[in-house]
C-alpha positions in Angstrom: -30.1 -21.9 20.1 -26.5 -20.6 20.4 -24.0 -22.7 18.5 -21.3 -23.3 21.2 -19.0 -25.0 18.8 -18.7 -21.8 16.9 -17.7 -19.9 20.0 -15.3 -22.7 21.1 -13.6 -22.9 17.7 -13.1 -19.1 17.7 -11.4 -18.9 21.1 -9.3 -22.0 20.4 -8.1 -20.4 17.2 -7.3 -17.2 19.1 -5.1 -19.2 21.5 -3.4 -20.8 18.5 -2.7 -17.3 17.2 -1.1 -16.4 20.6 1.2 -19.4 20.4 1.9 -18.8 16.7 3.1 -15.3 17.5 5.6 -16.6 20.1 7.2 -18.7 17.4 6.8 -15.9 14.8 8.5 -13.3 16.9 11.8 -15.3 16.7 11.2 -16.5 13.1 14.4 -17.0 11.3 13.5 -15.0 8.2 13.3 -11.6 9.9 9.7 -11.0 8.8 8.4 -7.6 9.9 6.9 -7.7 13.4 9.5 -10.2 14.6 13.0 -9.7 15.9 14.7 -12.4 14.0 16.0 -15.9 14.8 19.1 -17.4 16.3 21.2 -18.1 13.3 21.7 -16.9 9.7 19.0 -17.5 7.2 18.8 -19.7 5.1 21.8 -21.7 6.3 20.4 -22.0 9.8 17.2 -24.0 10.3 14.9 -23.4 13.3 12.8 -26.6 13.5 10.5 -24.9 15.9 9.4 -22.7 13.0 7.4 -25.7 11.8 4.6 -24.3 13.9 4.2 -21.5 11.4 4.1 -23.9 8.5 1.3 -25.9 10.2 -0.9 -23.0 11.4 -0.5 -20.1 9.0 -2.2 -21.6 5.9 -5.5 -22.0 7.7 -6.1 -20.2 11.0 -6.7 -16.7 9.7 -8.9 -17.8 6.8 -10.8 -19.8 9.4 -11.3 -16.7 11.5 -12.9 -15.0 8.5 -15.1 -17.9 7.8 -16.4 -17.9 11.4 -16.8 -14.1 11.2 -19.0 -14.5 8.1 -21.1 -17.1 9.8 -21.5 -14.9 12.9 -22.5 -12.0 10.7 -25.4 -14.0 9.2 -26.7 -14.9 12.7 -26.3 -11.3 14.0 -28.1 -9.8 11.0 -31.0 -12.1 11.6 -31.6 -10.4 15.0 -30.5 -6.8 14.3 -31.0 -4.3 11.5 -28.1 -3.6 9.2 -27.7 -0.1 10.8 -27.6 -1.5 14.3 -25.2 -4.2 13.4 -22.8 -2.0 11.5 -22.8 0.6 14.3 -21.7 -2.2 16.7 -19.1 -3.4 14.2 -17.7 0.1 14.0 -17.3 0.4 17.7 -15.8 -3.1 18.1 -13.6 -3.1 15.1 -12.8 0.3 13.6 -12.4 2.1 17.0 -9.7 -0.3 18.3 -8.1 -0.5 14.8 -7.7 3.3 14.6 -8.0 5.2 17.9 -6.6 2.2 19.8 -3.3 2.5 17.9 -2.7 5.9 19.6 -4.0 4.9 23.0 -2.3 1.5 23.4 -0.6 0.0 20.4 2.0 2.7 20.0 3.8 0.7 22.7 3.9 -2.3 20.4 5.2 0.1 17.7 7.9 1.3 20.1 9.4 -2.2 20.1 8.7 -2.8 16.4 10.8 0.4 15.6 13.4 -0.1 18.4 16.0 -1.6 16.0 15.5 1.2 13.5 15.8 3.8 16.3 19.1 2.3 17.5 20.4 2.6 13.9 19.6 6.3 14.0 16.7 6.2 11.6 14.6 8.6 13.7 17.4 11.0 14.5 16.1 14.6 14.3 12.5 13.5 13.9 10.1 15.5 16.1 8.5 13.7 19.0 5.0 13.9 17.6 6.2 12.3 14.3 7.9 9.5 16.3 4.7 8.9 18.2 2.6 8.7 15.0 5.2 6.4 13.5 5.1 4.1 16.5 1.3 4.1 16.5 1.1 3.1 12.9 3.8 0.5 13.1 2.0 -0.9 16.2 -0.9 -2.1 14.0 0.5 -5.7 14.1 -2.4 -8.2 14.4 -5.0 -5.5 14.2 -4.9 -5.9 10.4 -7.5 -8.6 11.0 -10.1 -6.3 12.6 -9.4 -3.6 10.0 -10.1 -6.0 7.2 -13.1 -7.3 9.0 -14.6 -3.8 9.3 -14.2 -3.3 5.6 -15.7 -6.6 4.8 -18.7 -5.8 7.0 -19.2 -2.6 5.0 -19.0 -4.6 1.7 -21.5 -7.1 3.1 -24.1 -4.4 3.8 -23.7 -3.2 0.2 -24.2 -6.6 -1.4 -26.6 -8.1 1.1 -29.7 -6.6 -0.6 -29.0 -8.7 -3.7 -30.1 -11.7 -1.6 -32.9 -10.0 0.3 -35.2 -13.0 0.2 -32.3 -15.4 1.1 -32.7 -17.4 -2.2 -29.0 -17.7 -2.8 -28.3 -18.6 0.8 -31.0 -21.3 0.8 -29.8 -22.6 -2.6 -26.3 -22.9 -1.1 -27.8 -24.9 1.8 -29.4 -27.4 -0.6 -26.3 -27.8 -2.8 -23.5 -27.8 -0.2 -25.6 -29.5 2.5 -27.1 -32.2 0.2 -26.0 -35.8 -0.4 -23.1 -34.8 -2.6 -22.6 -31.6 -0.8 -19.2 -32.4 0.7 -17.8 -32.9 -2.7 -18.9 -29.4 -3.8 -17.7 -28.0 -0.5 -14.2 -29.4 -1.0 -14.2 -28.1 -4.6 -14.8 -24.6 -3.1 -11.0 -24.8 -2.5 -10.7 -23.7 -6.1 -12.0 -20.3 -5.0 -9.6 -20.4 -2.0 -6.7 -21.0 -4.5 -7.9 -18.4 -6.9 -8.2 -15.7 -4.2 -4.6 -16.4 -3.0 -3.4 -15.5 -6.5 -4.2 -11.8 -5.9 -1.1 -11.4 -3.8 1.6 -9.3 -5.3 4.2 -11.8 -6.5 7.3 -9.6 -6.4 6.7 -7.1 -3.7 8.9 -4.0 -4.2 11.1 -2.9 -1.3 10.2 0.5 0.2 6.6 0.3 -1.1 3.2 -0.7 0.1 3.3 -4.0 -1.6 4.3 -5.9 1.5 1.5 -4.2 3.5 -1.0 -5.2 0.8 0.3 -8.8 1.0 -0.2 -8.8 4.8 -3.8 -7.5 4.6 -4.7 -9.7 1.5 -8.2 -8.1 1.2 -9.3 -10.1 -1.9 -8.1 -13.4 -0.4 -9.8 -13.0 3.0 -13.0 -11.5 1.6 -13.7 -14.9 0.0 -13.9 -17.0 3.2 -15.8 -14.2 4.9 -18.5 -14.3 2.2 -18.5 -18.1 2.0 -19.1 -18.1 5.8 -22.1 -15.7 5.3 -23.8 -17.3 2.3 -22.8 -21.0 2.6 -21.5 -22.1 5.9 -24.1 -20.3 8.0 -26.5 -23.0 6.7 -27.2 -25.7 9.4 -27.3 -28.4 6.7 -23.7 -27.5 5.5 -22.4 -27.5 9.1 -24.0 -30.9 9.8 -22.6 -32.3 6.6 -19.1 -31.2 7.7 -19.7 -32.7 11.2 -20.5 -36.1 9.6 -17.2 -36.3 7.8 -14.9 -34.5 10.1 -12.6 -37.5 10.7 -11.7 -38.1 7.0 -11.3 -34.4 6.4 -8.9 -34.1 9.4 -7.0 -37.1 8.2 -6.6 -35.7 4.7 -5.6 -32.3 6.0 -2.9 -33.9 8.3 -1.6 -36.0 5.5 -1.4 -33.2 3.0 0.0 -30.9 5.6 2.8 -33.4 6.3 3.7 -33.6 2.7 3.7 -29.8 2.4 5.9 -29.2 5.5 8.2 -32.1 4.5 8.8 -30.8 1.0 8.8 -27.0 1.7 10.3 -26.6 5.2 13.0 -23.9 5.0 11.2 -21.8 2.4 9.7 -18.5 3.4 6.2 -19.6 4.4 4.8 -16.1 4.1 6.0 -15.5 0.5 3.4 -15.2 -2.3 4.9 -18.2 -4.1 4.6 -20.4 -1.1 1.1 -19.3 -0.1 -0.2 -19.4 -3.6 1.0 -22.9 -4.3 -1.7 -25.5 -5.0 -0.5 -27.8 -2.2 -0.5 -25.0 0.4 -4.0 -23.9 -0.7 -5.4 -27.5 -0.6 -4.0 -28.0 2.9 -5.3 -24.7 4.1 -8.8 -25.3 2.8 -9.1 -28.9 4.1 -7.8 -27.8 7.5 -10.5 -25.1 7.7 -13.2 -27.6 6.8 -11.8 -30.2 9.1 -11.7 -27.8 12.1 -15.3 -26.7 11.5 -16.6 -30.2 11.1 -14.6 -31.5 14.2 -15.9 -28.8 16.5 -19.4 -29.0 15.2 -19.5 -32.8 15.9 -17.5 -32.9 19.1 -17.4 -29.6 20.9 -20.9 -28.1 20.7 -21.1 -27.5 24.5 -20.2 -24.9 27.0 -19.0 -24.5 30.6 -17.7 -21.8 32.9 -14.2 -21.7 31.3 -15.6 -21.8 27.7 -18.0 -19.0 28.6 -15.2 -16.9 29.9 -13.1 -17.5 26.8 -16.0 -16.7 24.6 -16.3 -13.3 26.3 -12.6 -12.6 26.5 -10.9 -14.1 23.4 -11.4 -10.9 21.3 -9.6 -8.9 24.0 -6.9 -11.5 24.1 -6.3 -11.1 20.4 -6.3 -7.3 20.7 -3.7 -6.9 23.5 -1.5 -10.0 23.4 1.2 -8.7 21.1 2.4 -6.1 23.5 3.4 -8.9 25.9 5.3 -10.7 23.1 6.9 -7.7 21.6 8.1 -6.2 24.9 9.3 -9.3 26.7 10.5 -11.0 23.6 12.6 -8.0 22.6 14.2 -7.5 26.0 15.1 -11.2 26.4 16.7 -11.2 22.9 18.6 -7.9 23.3 19.5 -7.8 26.9 20.0 -11.4 28.1 22.0 -14.4 27.2 19.2 -16.9 27.8 19.2 -20.0 25.6 16.5 -20.0 22.9 14.5 -22.8 24.6 14.2 -20.7 27.7 13.1 -17.6 25.7 10.4 -19.6 24.1 9.2 -21.1 27.3 9.2 -17.8 29.2 7.4 -16.0 26.4 4.8 -18.8 26.0 4.1 -18.7 29.8 4.0 -14.9 29.8 1.6 -14.5 26.8 -0.9 -17.0 28.3 -0.8 -15.5 31.8 -0.2 -11.7 31.3 -2.6 -11.4 28.3 -5.7 -12.2 30.4 -4.5 -9.9 33.2 -3.9 -7.1 30.7 -7.3 -7.6 29.2 -9.0 -7.5 32.6 -7.2 -4.3 33.6 -8.0 -2.5 30.3 -11.6 -3.7 30.6 -12.0 -1.7 33.8 -10.8 1.6 32.5 -13.7 3.4 30.8 -12.2 5.4 28.0 -9.3 3.0 27.4 -11.8 0.1 27.4 -13.7 1.8 24.5 -10.6 2.8 22.6 -8.7 -0.5 22.9 -11.4 -3.2 23.2 -14.3 -1.4 21.5 -16.5 -1.9 24.6 -18.9 0.8 25.7 -19.2 -0.7 29.1 -17.8 -3.4 31.3 -19.1 -6.9 30.6 
């Protein structure tokens, strides 16, 4: 039977990503991919940035957890070769070819400020196009990481050919004391976060490495595959979703209250014990909550299940283009910019996804779909 809670949690998380990026685009710290806030940092506090402090510690690790669970289910029905071929079409093609077909437009706005400063003066047109395509990667780092993790999974999967480790994880983490051991997995969550480069050097690839965080995100992906794909573990989380959610909210409140104003994307902040504890408990709470309360479907949920991947792929063009033009060419108050951008990303993104899904080659290159669904 299909686990509708897994589908529902995935598309809800994607919607949270869309809203997060609206706030992120105007973040006050000038993090790459955004255009900057509405006052000098750190003197100026943008209290709307609290959304980033609440969401960033857990929503992408959760996406990798869900991807690991889904990989287990898919590999129970398909051979490794068939599955990886489908992964390559859905992940690697949009994450490479799609950059040059569609995401160069995101890169145009990402590099617009540098272009006005004369950075690209004298650069040949082809070189500018390549530069825009590469800088348009944006949120596609997720699918690029996920393709790499899929390859790693195929390499290590034969070590558990008879599913002994998977079954052992089900007995341990889904048993009477399983929730204790599941919470203690947060130690791995914390340890993996320490692989970030603590003092990223300017004009180097350190910042890019800290964005992709391959060692950190590989951990929840593999935990999803080996541990959380067990029905017993999922049911154990479902039984205690309320206390898990309560603990996550309480710890998150302490984290935000004590750290608001810091750079919430810095290695020091992300690697702190309090941030890791909050992020891990939030992942567990969301899985338990949806397993217990949202394991059902309907017409809207079915549509979102089919479309959420496309939403994730195309949404940042809406944010980058409209967000940039409002900030540079209008005198709108910040509240109006946030409102317009939020409305736009939740209305234009589905429209853009539907349009692209009807153009054969573009559909394949941008969404990784071989045919219209």
